[in-house]
C-alpha positions, 0 to 999 in steps of 0.5 A: 232741698237746700235749708237756707233760707234764701237758697241760690238757684241750682240753674237759672235762665235770665232773659234768654233768647237763642237765634239760629242761622236758617239754612238757605236763608238770610233771616235768622229763625228766633228759636226760644225768647224771654225764657226766665226759669230757676231750678232750685237745689234738689227740685225735679222740673219738667219741660214741656211743649210743641215739638220745635219750641226750644226745649232742646235748644234750652237744655244746650244752653244749660250745658254750655253747648251752645250761647244764648243770643240774648241773656245769661244761664247760670249753674250755682251763680255762675254765668256758663260760657262752656261745657260745665263740669256741674252739668251732666246731660243724658239723651234719649240714645244711650251713646255708649262706646262699644269697645268699652266694658259697661265698667269702663263706660260708666268710668268715661266721666271720671277718666276725663277728669283725671279721677285715679283708677281705684276711686273710679271703679269704687264709683262705677261698681257702687252704682252698677248696683244702683242702677241694677246691673250687677253682673254686667260690668264686664259685658259689653252695650251689644249685649245688653238690652236697650233698658240695661242700656239706658241704665248704664247711661243713667249710671255714667250720667250719675258718676261724674256727681253732677249739681244738675242733671239735663234730660232730653226725653231719655226713657221715650224709645223704651217700651212701656214697662222698662220706661216706668221701671228706669223712671222708678230707679232714676227718681229714687237716686235724684231723691237720694243724691238731692239732684236737681234735675231739669227734664223734657218730655213729651209724655205728661204723665211721666212730667206729672210722675216725675216732677215738683213743678212743670213748665209749659212752653209756647210754639216757636219761638218757645217761651214759657207761658205756664207752670204747674206745681204737682200736689202730690207727695212722694215724687221718689216713687213715680209708680205710686203717683201713677195711681193717685187721683191727682194725677189725672187732673194734672194731665187734663190741666196740661192737656188743655194748656197745650191743646191736645183736645183740639187736636184730637178733635181734628183726627 
């Protein structure tokens, strides 16, 4: 965490609304409204809520891929007006380029930034080891398992040394065992490098295991209705957190906020 007495948020949303043109309709759809949140340097914050409540919309605005209809998004104190070099985005799909080796995929963002080849290779080899892909740098994506491809995508995301990581359900397509291993890898990398993370997930256990705080959104138009501070140490060790007696308490609280128990009673 930033040691300054009054540190500046790494990313913040101030009075943000987002409207979209509805297909075939004259009226616009209000996807998110009055969103106010700030994440301090080194924090990991999860965003949960019903499908369609605007979670991914917020990440797109944080990455500068779309603009708020109202309000502002800031990264490191600067208003986001377009794609931001201080922000990296990781999605559910790995989006690796099939014609490039794993090493070449990891180096892609550094190429765009015109980092010298020797420096790119140094960074990518280090991340290859850190993400447990040593020996696979010369392989192509189709030669790797889904979990290994997501490791490569994670290495590519970290390679550009972003201030803020935006992660949209990056592990949801993986089997349970692989998912837990990658959660552990990500948590350790983020803690080691002091990264700030805004993490979307529908997995309540994942949210508790990975986060300092969890923000709960309402149904559309989405707004933040509750903040849960995770009362557990060792955020860099999600597997240990999964065994913590407080985990069940937090998950139950989140289920109540999302009214999942009411939906379960209906079936």
